Backbone as XML, in Angstrom:
<?xml version="1.0"?>
<chain id="A" units="angstrom">
  <residue number="1" name="UNK">
    <atom name="N" x="5.800" y="-9.767" z="7.056"/>
    <atom name="CA" x="5.185" y="-8.685" z="7.778"/>
    <atom name="C" x="3.689" y="-8.619" z="7.471"/>
  </residue>
  <residue number="2" name="UNK">
    <atom name="N" x="3.324" y="-8.828" z="6.200"/>
    <atom name="CA" x="1.907" y="-8.758" z="5.833"/>
    <atom name="C" x="1.092" y="-9.835" z="6.533"/>
  </residue>
  <residue number="3" name="UNK">
    <atom name="N" x="1.655" y="-11.018" z="6.659"/>
    <atom name="CA" x="0.959" y="-12.089" z="7.379"/>
    <atom name="C" x="0.756" y="-11.709" z="8.841"/>
  </residue>
  <residue number="4" name="UNK">
    <atom name="N" x="1.767" y="-11.124" z="9.463"/>
    <atom name="CA" x="1.676" y="-10.713" z="10.868"/>
    <atom name="C" x="0.636" y="-9.611" z="11.065"/>
  </residue>
  <residue number="5" name="UNK">
    <atom name="N" x="0.398" y="-8.802" z="10.040"/>
    <atom name="CA" x="-0.583" y="-7.719" z="10.125"/>
    <atom name="C" x="-2.000" y="-8.169" z="9.757"/>
  </residue>
  <residue number="6" name="UNK">
    <atom name="N" x="-2.181" y="-9.468" z="9.540"/>
    <atom name="CA" x="-3.520" y="-9.997" z="9.315"/>
    <atom name="C" x="-3.892" y="-10.258" z="7.868"/>
  </residue>
  <residue number="7" name="UNK">
    <atom name="N" x="-2.917" y="-10.275" z="6.970"/>
    <atom name="CA" x="-3.202" y="-10.532" z="5.554"/>
    <atom name="C" x="-2.781" y="-11.953" z="5.199"/>
  </residue>
  <residue number="8" name="UNK">
    <atom name="N" x="-3.716" y="-12.917" z="5.251"/>
    <atom name="CA" x="-3.355" y="-14.281" z="4.847"/>
    <atom name="C" x="-3.052" y="-14.330" z="3.356"/>
  </residue>
  <residue number="9" name="UNK">
    <atom name="N" x="-2.251" y="-15.272" z="2.976"/>
    <atom name="CA" x="-1.824" y="-15.339" z="1.576"/>
    <atom name="C" x="-2.993" y="-15.522" z="0.615"/>
  </residue>
  <residue number="10" name="UNK">
    <atom name="N" x="-4.137" y="-16.011" z="1.073"/>
    <atom name="CA" x="-5.306" y="-16.173" z="0.206"/>
    <atom name="C" x="-5.903" y="-14.827" z="-0.214"/>
  </residue>
  <residue number="11" name="UNK">
    <atom name="N" x="-5.594" y="-13.746" z="0.529"/>
    <atom name="CA" x="-6.108" y="-12.420" z="0.203"/>
    <atom name="C" x="-5.080" y="-11.560" z="-0.517"/>
  </residue>
  <residue number="12" name="UNK">
    <atom name="N" x="-3.954" y="-12.144" z="-0.869"/>
    <atom name="CA" x="-2.887" y="-11.424" z="-1.562"/>
    <atom name="C" x="-2.614" y="-12.094" z="-2.897"/>
  </residue>
  <residue number="13" name="UNK">
    <atom name="N" x="-2.384" y="-11.289" z="-3.915"/>
    <atom name="CA" x="-1.975" y="-11.808" z="-5.221"/>
    <atom name="C" x="-0.713" y="-11.066" z="-5.634"/>
  </residue>
  <residue number="14" name="UNK">
    <atom name="N" x="0.310" y="-11.814" z="-5.985"/>
    <atom name="CA" x="1.576" y="-11.227" z="-6.430"/>
    <atom name="C" x="1.591" y="-11.203" z="-7.950"/>
  </residue>
  <residue number="15" name="UNK">
    <atom name="N" x="2.018" y="-10.064" z="-8.509"/>
    <atom name="CA" x="2.061" y="-9.864" z="-9.963"/>
    <atom name="C" x="0.694" y="-10.126" z="-10.593"/>
  </residue>
  <residue number="16" name="UNK">
    <atom name="N" x="-0.312" y="-9.435" z="-10.082"/>
    <atom name="CA" x="-1.682" y="-9.558" z="-10.571"/>
    <atom name="C" x="-2.020" y="-8.325" z="-11.387"/>
  </residue>
  <residue number="17" name="UNK">
    <atom name="N" x="-2.375" y="-8.499" z="-12.651"/>
    <atom name="CA" x="-2.728" y="-7.382" z="-13.547"/>
    <atom name="C" x="-1.697" y="-6.255" z="-13.497"/>
  </residue>
  <residue number="18" name="UNK">
    <atom name="N" x="-0.435" y="-6.611" z="-13.525"/>
    <atom name="CA" x="0.714" y="-5.691" z="-13.508"/>
    <atom name="C" x="0.968" y="-5.069" z="-12.133"/>
  </residue>
  <residue number="19" name="UNK">
    <atom name="N" x="0.145" y="-5.376" z="-11.142"/>
    <atom name="CA" x="0.314" y="-4.875" z="-9.777"/>
    <atom name="C" x="1.267" y="-5.816" z="-9.046"/>
  </residue>
  <residue number="20" name="UNK">
    <atom name="N" x="2.249" y="-5.243" z="-8.356"/>
    <atom name="CA" x="3.223" y="-6.088" z="-7.658"/>
    <atom name="C" x="2.553" y="-6.937" z="-6.584"/>
  </residue>
  <residue number="21" name="UNK">
    <atom name="N" x="1.797" y="-6.307" z="-5.674"/>
    <atom name="CA" x="0.994" y="-7.062" z="-4.701"/>
    <atom name="C" x="-0.369" y="-6.402" z="-4.604"/>
  </residue>
  <residue number="22" name="UNK">
    <atom name="N" x="-1.413" y="-7.184" z="-4.841"/>
    <atom name="CA" x="-2.796" y="-6.719" z="-4.722"/>
    <atom name="C" x="-3.404" y="-7.362" z="-3.478"/>
  </residue>
  <residue number="23" name="UNK">
    <atom name="N" x="-4.103" y="-6.552" z="-2.681"/>
    <atom name="CA" x="-4.746" y="-7.010" z="-1.458"/>
    <atom name="C" x="-6.251" y="-7.061" z="-1.712"/>
  </residue>
  <residue number="24" name="UNK">
    <atom name="N" x="-6.909" y="-8.116" z="-1.224"/>
    <atom name="CA" x="-8.343" y="-8.298" z="-1.417"/>
    <atom name="C" x="-9.040" y="-8.462" z="-0.079"/>
  </residue>
  <residue number="25" name="UNK">
    <atom name="N" x="-10.306" y="-8.013" z="0.006"/>
    <atom name="CA" x="-11.089" y="-8.146" z="1.237"/>
    <atom name="C" x="-11.374" y="-9.603" z="1.568"/>
  </residue>
  <residue number="26" name="UNK">
    <atom name="N" x="-11.625" y="-10.391" z="0.528"/>
    <atom name="CA" x="-11.956" y="-11.806" z="0.697"/>
    <atom name="C" x="-10.890" y="-12.636" z="-0.004"/>
  </residue>
  <residue number="27" name="UNK">
    <atom name="N" x="-10.801" y="-13.916" z="0.309"/>
    <atom name="CA" x="-9.845" y="-14.753" z="-0.426"/>
    <atom name="C" x="-10.052" y="-14.637" z="-1.929"/>
  </residue>
  <residue number="28" name="UNK">
    <atom name="N" x="-8.967" y="-14.505" z="-2.650"/>
    <atom name="CA" x="-9.022" y="-14.286" z="-4.094"/>
    <atom name="C" x="-9.385" y="-15.568" z="-4.822"/>
  </residue>
  <residue number="29" name="UNK">
    <atom name="N" x="-10.248" y="-15.431" z="-5.830"/>
    <atom name="CA" x="-10.516" y="-16.521" z="-6.762"/>
    <atom name="C" x="-10.900" y="-15.899" z="-8.097"/>
  </residue>
  <residue number="30" name="UNK">
    <atom name="N" x="-10.559" y="-16.573" z="-9.165"/>
    <atom name="CA" x="-10.879" y="-16.085" z="-10.512"/>
    <atom name="C" x="-12.388" y="-16.011" z="-10.730"/>
  </residue>
  <residue number="31" name="UNK">
    <atom name="N" x="-13.160" y="-16.843" z="-10.037"/>
    <atom name="CA" x="-14.608" y="-16.882" z="-10.234"/>
    <atom name="C" x="-15.316" y="-15.694" z="-9.586"/>
  </residue>
  <residue number="32" name="UNK">
    <atom name="N" x="-14.751" y="-15.137" z="-8.514"/>
    <atom name="CA" x="-15.398" y="-14.052" z="-7.784"/>
    <atom name="C" x="-14.957" y="-12.707" z="-8.349"/>
  </residue>
  <residue number="33" name="UNK">
    <atom name="N" x="-15.646" y="-12.219" z="-9.345"/>
    <atom name="CA" x="-15.290" y="-10.967" z="-10.020"/>
    <atom name="C" x="-15.642" y="-9.735" z="-9.183"/>
  </residue>
  <residue number="34" name="UNK">
    <atom name="N" x="-16.493" y="-9.880" z="-8.153"/>
    <atom name="CA" x="-16.871" y="-8.753" z="-7.298"/>
    <atom name="C" x="-15.828" y="-8.464" z="-6.225"/>
  </residue>
  <residue number="35" name="UNK">
    <atom name="N" x="-14.855" y="-9.323" z="-6.073"/>
    <atom name="CA" x="-13.818" y="-9.175" z="-5.060"/>
    <atom name="C" x="-12.724" y="-8.258" z="-5.602"/>
  </residue>
  <residue number="36" name="UNK">
    <atom name="N" x="-12.902" y="-6.949" z="-5.421"/>
    <atom name="CA" x="-11.968" y="-5.977" z="-5.970"/>
    <atom name="C" x="-10.761" y="-5.769" z="-5.068"/>
  </residue>
  <residue number="37" name="UNK">
    <atom name="N" x="-9.708" y="-5.342" z="-5.690"/>
    <atom name="CA" x="-8.479" y="-4.981" z="-5.006"/>
    <atom name="C" x="-8.751" y="-3.781" z="-4.091"/>
  </residue>
  <residue number="38" name="UNK">
    <atom name="N" x="-8.303" y="-3.846" z="-2.807"/>
    <atom name="CA" x="-8.535" y="-2.756" z="-1.865"/>
    <atom name="C" x="-7.255" y="-2.009" z="-1.490"/>
  </residue>
  <residue number="39" name="UNK">
    <atom name="N" x="-6.104" y="-2.636" z="-1.673"/>
    <atom name="CA" x="-4.808" y="-2.002" z="-1.430"/>
    <atom name="C" x="-3.855" y="-2.455" z="-2.529"/>
  </residue>
  <residue number="40" name="UNK">
    <atom name="N" x="-3.014" y="-1.551" z="-2.978"/>
    <atom name="CA" x="-1.981" y="-1.886" z="-3.958"/>
    <atom name="C" x="-0.624" y="-1.577" z="-3.348"/>
  </residue>
  <residue number="41" name="UNK">
    <atom name="N" x="0.285" y="-2.526" z="-3.465"/>
    <atom name="CA" x="1.664" y="-2.306" z="-3.042"/>
    <atom name="C" x="2.553" y="-2.362" z="-4.272"/>
  </residue>
  <residue number="42" name="UNK">
    <atom name="N" x="3.233" y="-1.270" z="-4.528"/>
    <atom name="CA" x="4.174" y="-1.181" z="-5.643"/>
    <atom name="C" x="5.579" y="-1.281" z="-5.061"/>
  </residue>
  <residue number="43" name="UNK">
    <atom name="N" x="6.330" y="-2.259" z="-5.514"/>
    <atom name="CA" x="7.679" y="-2.438" z="-4.971"/>
    <atom name="C" x="8.721" y="-1.857" z="-5.915"/>
  </residue>
  <residue number="44" name="UNK">
    <atom name="N" x="9.749" y="-1.325" z="-5.310"/>
    <atom name="CA" x="10.873" y="-0.730" z="-6.034"/>
    <atom name="C" x="12.168" y="-1.332" z="-5.511"/>
  </residue>
  <residue number="45" name="UNK">
    <atom name="N" x="13.238" y="-1.143" z="-6.250"/>
    <atom name="CA" x="14.539" y="-1.653" z="-5.824"/>
    <atom name="C" x="15.013" y="-0.918" z="-4.574"/>
  </residue>
  <residue number="46" name="UNK">
    <atom name="N" x="15.707" y="-1.638" z="-3.730"/>
    <atom name="CA" x="16.209" y="-1.101" z="-2.481"/>
    <atom name="C" x="17.066" y="0.128" z="-2.721"/>
  </residue>
  <residue number="47" name="UNK">
    <atom name="N" x="16.755" y="1.202" z="-2.023"/>
    <atom name="CA" x="17.497" y="2.466" z="-1.999"/>
    <atom name="C" x="17.449" y="3.257" z="-3.309"/>
  </residue>
  <residue number="48" name="UNK">
    <atom name="N" x="16.571" y="2.918" z="-4.229"/>
    <atom name="CA" x="16.479" y="3.675" z="-5.479"/>
    <atom name="C" x="15.441" y="4.794" z="-5.418"/>
  </residue>
  <residue number="49" name="UNK">
    <atom name="N" x="14.786" y="4.951" z="-4.320"/>
    <atom name="CA" x="13.794" y="6.015" z="-4.180"/>
    <atom name="C" x="12.385" y="5.527" z="-4.440"/>
  </residue>
  <residue number="50" name="UNK">
    <atom name="N" x="11.436" y="6.202" z="-3.811"/>
    <atom name="CA" x="10.032" y="5.788" z="-3.885"/>
    <atom name="C" x="9.136" y="6.789" z="-4.598"/>
  </residue>
  <residue number="51" name="UNK">
    <atom name="N" x="9.672" y="7.927" z="-4.977"/>
    <atom name="CA" x="8.837" y="9.006" z="-5.496"/>
    <atom name="C" x="8.063" y="8.639" z="-6.757"/>
  </residue>
  <residue number="52" name="UNK">
    <atom name="N" x="8.685" y="8.007" z="-7.718"/>
    <atom name="CA" x="7.991" y="7.730" z="-8.977"/>
    <atom name="C" x="7.020" y="6.554" z="-8.882"/>
  </residue>
  <residue number="53" name="UNK">
    <atom name="N" x="7.108" y="5.760" z="-7.845"/>
    <atom name="CA" x="6.224" y="4.610" z="-7.709"/>
    <atom name="C" x="4.783" y="4.970" z="-7.417"/>
  </residue>
  <residue number="54" name="UNK">
    <atom name="N" x="4.557" y="6.115" z="-6.797"/>
    <atom name="CA" x="3.190" y="6.506" z="-6.435"/>
    <atom name="C" x="2.332" y="6.753" z="-7.671"/>
  </residue>
  <residue number="55" name="UNK">
    <atom name="N" x="2.886" y="7.420" z="-8.668"/>
    <atom name="CA" x="2.083" y="7.673" z="-9.874"/>
    <atom name="C" x="1.784" y="6.373" z="-10.614"/>
  </residue>
  <residue number="56" name="UNK">
    <atom name="N" x="2.735" y="5.464" z="-10.614"/>
    <atom name="CA" x="2.518" y="4.160" z="-11.240"/>
    <atom name="C" x="1.393" y="3.409" z="-10.521"/>
  </residue>
  <residue number="57" name="UNK">
    <atom name="N" x="1.444" y="3.374" z="-9.187"/>
    <atom name="CA" x="0.425" y="2.667" z="-8.412"/>
    <atom name="C" x="-0.939" y="3.334" z="-8.548"/>
  </residue>
  <residue number="58" name="UNK">
    <atom name="N" x="-0.977" y="4.672" z="-8.599"/>
    <atom name="CA" x="-2.272" y="5.349" z="-8.731"/>
    <atom name="C" x="-2.905" y="5.082" z="-10.093"/>
  </residue>
  <residue number="59" name="UNK">
    <atom name="N" x="-2.081" y="4.891" z="-11.111"/>
    <atom name="CA" x="-2.606" y="4.516" z="-12.427"/>
    <atom name="C" x="-3.283" y="3.149" z="-12.341"/>
  </residue>
  <residue number="60" name="UNK">
    <atom name="N" x="-2.644" y="2.202" z="-11.677"/>
    <atom name="CA" x="-3.260" y="0.884" z="-11.489"/>
    <atom name="C" x="-4.556" y="1.007" z="-10.683"/>
  </residue>
  <residue number="61" name="UNK">
    <atom name="N" x="-4.535" y="1.804" z="-9.618"/>
    <atom name="CA" x="-5.685" y="1.926" z="-8.719"/>
    <atom name="C" x="-6.885" y="2.576" z="-9.379"/>
  </residue>
  <residue number="62" name="UNK">
    <atom name="N" x="-6.669" y="3.350" z="-10.425"/>
    <atom name="CA" x="-7.791" y="4.016" z="-11.087"/>
    <atom name="C" x="-8.804" y="3.018" z="-11.644"/>
  </residue>
  <residue number="63" name="UNK">
    <atom name="N" x="-8.395" y="1.780" z="-11.850"/>
    <atom name="CA" x="-9.302" y="0.739" z="-12.346"/>
    <atom name="C" x="-10.111" y="0.073" z="-11.241"/>
  </residue>
  <residue number="64" name="UNK">
    <atom name="N" x="-9.788" y="0.387" z="-9.967"/>
    <atom name="CA" x="-10.408" y="-0.305" z="-8.841"/>
    <atom name="C" x="-10.973" y="0.703" z="-7.841"/>
  </residue>
  <residue number="65" name="UNK">
    <atom name="N" x="-12.247" y="1.040" z="-7.940"/>
    <atom name="CA" x="-12.838" y="2.064" z="-7.078"/>
    <atom name="C" x="-12.761" y="1.742" z="-5.583"/>
  </residue>
  <residue number="66" name="UNK">
    <atom name="N" x="-12.724" y="0.468" z="-5.220"/>
    <atom name="CA" x="-12.638" y="0.105" z="-3.802"/>
    <atom name="C" x="-11.225" y="0.242" z="-3.243"/>
  </residue>
  <residue number="67" name="UNK">
    <atom name="N" x="-10.260" y="0.423" z="-4.102"/>
    <atom name="CA" x="-8.876" y="0.578" z="-3.655"/>
    <atom name="C" x="-8.712" y="1.977" z="-3.065"/>
  </residue>
  <residue number="68" name="UNK">
    <atom name="N" x="-8.457" y="2.035" z="-1.753"/>
    <atom name="CA" x="-8.343" y="3.335" z="-1.098"/>
    <atom name="C" x="-6.977" y="3.575" z="-0.458"/>
  </residue>
  <residue number="69" name="UNK">
    <atom name="N" x="-6.063" y="2.619" z="-0.629"/>
    <atom name="CA" x="-4.717" y="2.778" z="-0.089"/>
    <atom name="C" x="-3.689" y="2.264" z="-1.087"/>
  </residue>
  <residue number="70" name="UNK">
    <atom name="N" x="-2.598" y="3.011" z="-1.188"/>
    <atom name="CA" x="-1.449" y="2.611" z="-2.001"/>
    <atom name="C" x="-0.230" y="2.603" z="-1.102"/>
  </residue>
  <residue number="71" name="UNK">
    <atom name="N" x="0.643" y="1.658" z="-1.343"/>
    <atom name="CA" x="1.912" y="1.618" z="-0.629"/>
    <atom name="C" x="3.000" y="1.474" z="-1.672"/>
  </residue>
  <residue number="72" name="UNK">
    <atom name="N" x="4.023" y="2.287" z="-1.532"/>
    <atom name="CA" x="5.203" y="2.173" z="-2.379"/>
    <atom name="C" x="6.341" y="1.815" z="-1.439"/>
  </residue>
  <residue number="73" name="UNK">
    <atom name="N" x="7.062" y="0.733" z="-1.753"/>
    <atom name="CA" x="8.084" y="0.258" z="-0.831"/>
    <atom name="C" x="9.292" y="-0.287" z="-1.565"/>
  </residue>
  <residue number="74" name="UNK">
    <atom name="N" x="10.446" y="-0.133" z="-0.921"/>
    <atom name="CA" x="11.654" y="-0.788" z="-1.402"/>
    <atom name="C" x="12.032" y="-1.946" z="-0.473"/>
  </residue>
  <residue number="75" name="UNK">
    <atom name="N" x="11.117" y="-2.333" z="0.404"/>
    <atom name="CA" x="11.353" y="-3.410" z="1.344"/>
    <atom name="C" x="11.852" y="-2.914" z="2.687"/>
  </residue>
  <residue number="76" name="UNK">
    <atom name="N" x="12.364" y="-1.708" z="2.722"/>
    <atom name="CA" x="12.866" y="-1.092" z="3.947"/>
    <atom name="C" x="12.035" y="0.141" z="4.307"/>
  </residue>
  <residue number="77" name="UNK">
    <atom name="N" x="11.728" y="0.938" z="3.316"/>
    <atom name="CA" x="10.932" y="2.158" z="3.504"/>
    <atom name="C" x="9.572" y="1.976" z="2.838"/>
  </residue>
  <residue number="78" name="UNK">
    <atom name="N" x="8.555" y="2.524" z="3.483"/>
    <atom name="CA" x="7.186" y="2.397" z="2.996"/>
    <atom name="C" x="6.530" y="3.757" z="2.995"/>
  </residue>
  <residue number="79" name="UNK">
    <atom name="N" x="5.947" y="4.142" z="1.866"/>
    <atom name="CA" x="5.145" y="5.354" z="1.777"/>
    <atom name="C" x="3.701" y="4.928" z="1.589"/>
  </residue>
  <residue number="80" name="UNK">
    <atom name="N" x="2.828" y="5.472" z="2.430"/>
    <atom name="CA" x="1.408" y="5.163" z="2.372"/>
    <atom name="C" x="0.659" y="6.352" z="1.794"/>
  </residue>
  <residue number="81" name="UNK">
    <atom name="N" x="-0.208" y="6.071" z="0.825"/>
    <atom name="CA" x="-1.061" y="7.082" z="0.219"/>
    <atom name="C" x="-2.506" y="6.646" z="0.407"/>
  </residue>
  <residue number="82" name="UNK">
    <atom name="N" x="-3.382" y="7.611" z="0.722"/>
    <atom name="CA" x="-4.806" y="7.327" z="0.878"/>
    <atom name="C" x="-5.589" y="8.136" z="-0.131"/>
  </residue>
  <residue number="83" name="UNK">
    <atom name="N" x="-6.639" y="7.507" z="-0.654"/>
    <atom name="CA" x="-7.493" y="8.174" z="-1.638"/>
    <atom name="C" x="-8.499" y="9.081" z="-0.929"/>
  </residue>
  <residue number="84" name="UNK">
    <atom name="N" x="-8.583" y="10.300" z="-1.412"/>
    <atom name="CA" x="-9.609" y="11.237" z="-0.968"/>
    <atom name="C" x="-10.272" y="11.767" z="-2.224"/>
  </residue>
  <residue number="85" name="UNK">
    <atom name="N" x="-11.468" y="11.254" z="-2.487"/>
    <atom name="CA" x="-12.142" y="11.597" z="-3.740"/>
    <atom name="C" x="-11.410" y="10.952" z="-4.905"/>
  </residue>
  <residue number="86" name="UNK">
    <atom name="N" x="-10.914" y="11.785" z="-5.803"/>
    <atom name="CA" x="-10.190" y="11.260" z="-6.971"/>
    <atom name="C" x="-8.685" y="11.472" z="-6.869"/>
  </residue>
  <residue number="87" name="UNK">
    <atom name="N" x="-8.222" y="11.997" z="-5.739"/>
    <atom name="CA" x="-6.787" y="12.255" z="-5.594"/>
    <atom name="C" x="-6.185" y="11.407" z="-4.483"/>
  </residue>
  <residue number="88" name="UNK">
    <atom name="N" x="-4.892" y="11.228" z="-4.568"/>
    <atom name="CA" x="-4.136" y="10.455" z="-3.577"/>
    <atom name="C" x="-3.295" y="11.401" z="-2.740"/>
  </residue>
  <residue number="89" name="UNK">
    <atom name="N" x="-3.308" y="11.173" z="-1.425"/>
    <atom name="CA" x="-2.568" y="12.025" z="-0.502"/>
    <atom name="C" x="-1.542" y="11.194" z="0.262"/>
  </residue>
  <residue number="90" name="UNK">
    <atom name="N" x="-0.344" y="11.715" z="0.307"/>
    <atom name="CA" x="0.737" y="11.093" z="1.059"/>
    <atom name="C" x="0.366" y="11.157" z="2.531"/>
  </residue>
  <residue number="91" name="UNK">
    <atom name="N" x="0.174" y="10.003" z="3.137"/>
    <atom name="CA" x="-0.400" y="9.934" z="4.472"/>
    <atom name="C" x="0.607" y="9.566" z="5.560"/>
  </residue>
  <residue number="92" name="UNK">
    <atom name="N" x="1.504" y="8.606" z="5.269"/>
    <atom name="CA" x="2.413" y="8.137" z="6.312"/>
    <atom name="C" x="3.667" y="7.518" z="5.703"/>
  </residue>
  <residue number="93" name="UNK">
    <atom name="N" x="4.696" y="7.446" z="6.533"/>
    <atom name="CA" x="6.002" y="6.937" z="6.109"/>
    <atom name="C" x="6.552" y="6.016" z="7.191"/>
  </residue>
  <residue number="94" name="UNK">
    <atom name="N" x="7.159" y="4.927" z="6.761"/>
    <atom name="CA" x="7.793" y="3.988" z="7.679"/>
    <atom name="C" x="9.154" y="3.589" z="7.131"/>
  </residue>
  <residue number="95" name="UNK">
    <atom name="N" x="10.168" y="3.755" z="7.936"/>
    <atom name="CA" x="11.481" y="3.173" z="7.670"/>
    <atom name="C" x="11.632" y="2.097" z="8.731"/>
  </residue>
  <residue number="96" name="UNK">
    <atom name="N" x="11.620" y="0.823" z="8.349"/>
    <atom name="CA" x="11.629" y="-0.244" z="9.346"/>
    <atom name="C" x="12.937" y="-0.312" z="10.126"/>
  </residue>
  <residue number="97" name="UNK">
    <atom name="N" x="13.989" y="0.315" z="9.603"/>
    <atom name="CA" x="15.252" y="0.356" z="10.341"/>
    <atom name="C" x="15.250" y="1.439" z="11.420"/>
  </residue>
  <residue number="98" name="UNK">
    <atom name="N" x="14.453" y="2.498" z="11.215"/>
    <atom name="CA" x="14.363" y="3.613" z="12.166"/>
    <atom name="C" x="12.921" y="4.104" z="12.244"/>
  </residue>
  <residue number="99" name="UNK">
    <atom name="N" x="11.994" y="3.304" z="12.790"/>
    <atom name="CA" x="10.595" y="3.727" z="12.835"/>
    <atom name="C" x="10.408" y="4.947" z="13.732"/>
  </residue>
  <residue number="100" name="UNK">
    <atom name="N" x="9.564" y="5.847" z="13.284"/>
    <atom name="CA" x="9.253" y="7.087" z="14.018"/>
    <atom name="C" x="7.741" y="7.221" z="14.154"/>
  </residue>
  <residue number="101" name="UNK">
    <atom name="N" x="7.320" y="8.011" z="15.140"/>
    <atom name="CA" x="5.887" y="8.250" z="15.334"/>
    <atom name="C" x="5.291" y="9.112" z="14.230"/>
  </residue>
  <residue number="102" name="UNK">
    <atom name="N" x="6.095" y="10.019" z="13.682"/>
    <atom name="CA" x="5.672" y="10.867" z="12.571"/>
    <atom name="C" x="6.819" y="10.925" z="11.576"/>
  </residue>
  <residue number="103" name="UNK">
    <atom name="N" x="6.546" y="11.471" z="10.415"/>
    <atom name="CA" x="7.611" y="11.613" z="9.419"/>
    <atom name="C" x="8.694" y="12.511" z="10.000"/>
  </residue>
  <residue number="104" name="UNK">
    <atom name="N" x="9.965" y="12.152" z="9.805"/>
    <atom name="CA" x="11.040" y="12.909" z="10.457"/>
    <atom name="C" x="11.173" y="14.367" z="10.022"/>
  </residue>
  <residue number="105" name="UNK">
    <atom name="N" x="10.741" y="14.724" z="8.806"/>
    <atom name="CA" x="10.904" y="16.117" z="8.387"/>
    <atom name="C" x="9.772" y="16.655" z="7.524"/>
  </residue>
  <residue number="106" name="UNK">
    <atom name="N" x="8.723" y="15.890" z="7.290"/>
    <atom name="CA" x="7.580" y="16.386" z="6.526"/>
    <atom name="C" x="6.387" y="16.542" z="7.459"/>
  </residue>
  <residue number="107" name="UNK">
    <atom name="N" x="5.957" y="17.788" z="7.711"/>
    <atom name="CA" x="4.816" y="17.992" z="8.611"/>
    <atom name="C" x="3.545" y="17.381" z="8.018"/>
  </residue>
  <residue number="108" name="UNK">
    <atom name="N" x="2.661" y="16.964" z="8.886"/>
    <atom name="CA" x="1.359" y="16.396" z="8.514"/>
    <atom name="C" x="1.452" y="15.036" z="7.844"/>
  </residue>
  <residue number="109" name="UNK">
    <atom name="N" x="2.603" y="14.387" z="7.916"/>
    <atom name="CA" x="2.747" y="13.026" z="7.393"/>
    <atom name="C" x="3.008" y="12.122" z="8.587"/>
  </residue>
  <residue number="110" name="UNK">
    <atom name="N" x="2.161" y="11.113" z="8.718"/>
    <atom name="CA" x="2.269" y="10.195" z="9.850"/>
    <atom name="C" x="3.500" y="9.305" z="9.761"/>
  </residue>
  <residue number="111" name="UNK">
    <atom name="N" x="3.646" y="8.475" z="10.759"/>
    <atom name="CA" x="4.808" y="7.599" z="10.838"/>
    <atom name="C" x="4.441" y="6.131" z="10.888"/>
  </residue>
  <residue number="112" name="UNK">
    <atom name="N" x="5.292" y="5.369" z="11.543"/>
    <atom name="CA" x="5.157" y="3.911" z="11.596"/>
    <atom name="C" x="3.797" y="3.442" z="12.104"/>
  </residue>
  <residue number="113" name="UNK">
    <atom name="N" x="3.278" y="4.007" z="13.213"/>
    <atom name="CA" x="1.976" y="3.517" z="13.679"/>
    <atom name="C" x="0.872" y="3.667" z="12.638"/>
  </residue>
  <residue number="114" name="UNK">
    <atom name="N" x="0.904" y="4.766" z="11.880"/>
    <atom name="CA" x="-0.120" y="5.004" z="10.856"/>
    <atom name="C" x="-0.034" y="3.985" z="9.724"/>
  </residue>
  <residue number="115" name="UNK">
    <atom name="N" x="1.186" y="3.644" z="9.322"/>
    <atom name="CA" x="1.353" y="2.641" z="8.261"/>
    <atom name="C" x="0.850" y="1.289" z="8.743"/>
  </residue>
  <residue number="116" name="UNK">
    <atom name="N" x="1.266" y="0.888" z="9.945"/>
    <atom name="CA" x="0.840" y="-0.417" z="10.469"/>
    <atom name="C" x="-0.668" y="-0.473" z="10.672"/>
  </residue>
  <residue number="117" name="UNK">
    <atom name="N" x="-1.259" y="0.557" z="11.253"/>
    <atom name="CA" x="-2.706" y="0.554" z="11.468"/>
    <atom name="C" x="-3.478" y="0.517" z="10.152"/>
  </residue>
  <residue number="118" name="UNK">
    <atom name="N" x="-2.989" y="1.233" z="9.155"/>
    <atom name="CA" x="-3.651" y="1.221" z="7.852"/>
    <atom name="C" x="-3.586" y="-0.161" z="7.211"/>
  </residue>
  <residue number="119" name="UNK">
    <atom name="N" x="-2.461" y="-0.819" z="7.347"/>
    <atom name="CA" x="-2.342" y="-2.172" z="6.798"/>
    <atom name="C" x="-3.194" y="-3.175" z="7.557"/>
  </residue>
  <residue number="120" name="UNK">
    <atom name="N" x="-3.504" y="-2.851" z="8.804"/>
    <atom name="CA" x="-4.374" y="-3.729" z="9.597"/>
    <atom name="C" x="-5.839" y="-3.427" z="9.347"/>
  </residue>
  <residue number="121" name="UNK">
    <atom name="N" x="-6.130" y="-2.443" z="8.489"/>
    <atom name="CA" x="-7.506" y="-2.113" z="8.156"/>
    <atom name="C" x="-8.153" y="-1.162" z="9.136"/>
  </residue>
  <residue number="122" name="UNK">
    <atom name="N" x="-7.368" y="-0.482" z="9.940"/>
    <atom name="CA" x="-7.904" y="0.451" z="10.935"/>
    <atom name="C" x="-7.989" y="1.849" z="10.367"/>
  </residue>
</chain>
């Protein structure tokens, strides 16, 4: 899915600095220290819940000022968080088995289009 959304494998690092998947603006290389992580994806076991993953991912993101999006996923459900100042706000939710335009029961939380657009850098 990440490849289809425009993230070539050269801009993704798996298990990088304890981060499950780190996204970079430019192709990753050890020599380019200015290429900071811009999105963090924290993965969890299928159907075990996503709530505790956000605090874990935000702890990782605190080291990367350019990181403005966090995703917590179990491979089926995705929670998107966006940084506003120093805090993270739950922005959108996607269940790939039942995608919705908005969150099914949480007001002011976007749905599938918001998650996909955010991953596309929009």
